[in-house]
C-alpha positions as CSV (number, residue, x, y, z in Angstrom):
1,M,113.5,114.1,100.8
2,P,115.0,110.9,99.5
3,R,112.9,107.7,99.7
4,P,114.2,105.1,102.2
5,M,115.7,102.0,100.6
6,P,113.3,99.0,100.8
7,R,114.3,96.0,102.8
8,P,115.7,93.1,100.9
9,T,113.3,90.2,100.2
10,V,114.0,86.6,101.2
11,A,114.8,85.7,97.6
12,Q,117.3,88.5,97.3
13,L,119.1,87.4,100.5
14,A,119.0,83.7,99.4
15,Y,120.3,84.3,95.9
16,G,122.9,86.8,97.0
17,S,124.3,84.6,99.8
18,A,124.4,81.5,97.6
19,T,126.2,83.5,94.9
20,V,128.8,84.8,97.3
21,I,129.5,81.3,98.7
22,C,129.5,79.4,95.4
23,S,131.5,82.0,93.5
24,A,134.1,82.4,96.3
25,L,134.6,78.6,96.5
26,A,134.8,78.3,92.8
27,M,137.3,81.1,92.3
28,L,139.5,79.9,95.3
29,L,139.6,76.4,93.9
30,L,140.2,77.5,90.3
31,S,142.9,80.1,91.1
32,Q,144.6,78.1,93.9
33,A,145.4,81.4,95.5
34,G,147.6,81.1,98.6
35,S,148.5,84.6,99.5
36,V,146.4,86.8,101.7
37,A,146.1,89.5,98.9
38,G,144.8,86.9,96.4
39,I,142.2,85.5,98.7
40,A,141.1,89.1,99.7
41,V,140.6,90.0,96.0
42,I,138.6,86.8,95.4
43,V,136.4,87.4,98.5
44,F,135.7,91.0,97.4
45,A,134.9,89.9,93.9
46,A,132.5,87.2,95.2
47,F,130.9,89.8,97.4
48,G,130.4,92.2,94.5
49,L,129.0,89.4,92.4
50,G,126.6,88.5,95.2
51,L,125.4,92.1,95.5
52,L,124.9,92.3,91.7
53,V,122.8,89.1,91.7
54,A,120.8,90.2,94.8
55,F,119.9,93.6,93.2
56,T,118.9,92.0,89.9
57,V,116.3,89.6,91.4
58,P,112.9,91.0,90.4
59,L,111.0,92.6,93.3
60,P,107.4,91.6,93.9
61,K,104.9,94.0,92.4
62,P,102.8,95.9,94.8
63,A,99.1,95.1,95.1
64,P,96.9,97.2,92.8
65,E,94.9,99.9,94.5
66,P,91.3,99.0,94.8
67,V,89.0,101.0,92.6
68,A,86.1,102.6,94.5
69,A,82.7,101.4,93.2
70,P,80.2,104.0,92.2
71,L,77.6,104.9,94.8
72,E,74.8,103.1,93.1
73,E,76.6,99.8,93.2
74,R,77.2,100.0,97.0
75,I,73.6,100.6,98.0
76,P,71.9,97.3,98.9
77,V,68.8,96.4,97.1
78,Q,65.9,94.6,98.7
79,R,65.0,91.5,96.8
80,T,61.9,89.4,97.1
81,V,62.0,85.6,96.5
82,I,58.8,83.9,95.8
83,A,59.2,80.3,97.1
84,S,56.2,78.7,95.4
85,E,57.7,79.3,91.9
86,S,61.1,78.0,92.7
87,L,60.2,74.8,94.6
88,P,58.8,71.6,93.1
89,A,55.3,70.4,94.2
90,A,56.7,67.8,96.7
91,A,58.8,70.3,98.5
92,P,56.4,71.2,101.3
93,A,56.6,67.6,102.6
94,A,60.4,67.8,102.6
95,V,60.3,70.7,105.1
96,H,62.5,69.9,108.1
97,H,60.7,69.1,111.3
98,P,62.6,68.2,114.5
99,V,62.3,64.6,115.6
100,R,61.4,64.0,119.2
101,E,62.6,60.8,120.8
102,P,61.6,59.4,124.2
103,A,64.1,60.4,126.9
104,G,65.6,57.7,129.1
105,P,65.2,53.8,129.0
């Protein structure tokens, strides 16, 4: 079964549309075409050039698949922190105590 064609990105639409418009205007001004057949050839050439530019815009790379961690790394380990070794001697005085203020005037 064939894979469905991915939707065009914003960059592809923008570059392709800008190419069609700019190249059509440039070719019409440079060729000074006045006949319907000449204008039709220029419009089709501009459209083809726009498609070429839109398809050559690099597509964003898909995000890499996450690698599953081994089971040992996913099991949480209980850790013990000894506070007396990591705090300076003045730290017990710096413990936060709520301040009570009188209520009302």
